[in-house]
C-alpha positions, 0 to 999 in steps of 0.5 A: 064575289060580289063587287057591289059592297065595293062599288057603293064604297065610291063616292062617285057613285052614291047616289044610284040605286041598288039596280044601277049597282047590279048592272055596273058589277056585271060589266066591272072587273077587278084588278090588284096592282103592285107598288109603282106599277103603272095603271095608265099612262099620260096621252093614251086613250082612258078606257077605263074608270077605276075606283081605288078600294085599298091603297093610294095610287099617284097621279104623276105628270111629264113636265116636258108635256106642258113645256117644263124644261127644268124639270127632268123626272115626273112630278107627282100632282096629286095623290088618290085614296 
């Protein structure tokens, strides 16, 4: 199955040509994550670009990493759709 239709839905890729989509699709891999599954963690090296095709992703922050001492649990700072 071609990943090009999914890539074409991503706003960040809106100005690309069909040739660019072909090149990107050739190196892409589709992945599915379950609810509450960790996609990547804070302070880890970023190696991938994730495009959300369906569902939502919560961006959570460990308050201790920014010096907050009153919060003891992770805080959602954004929800991506």
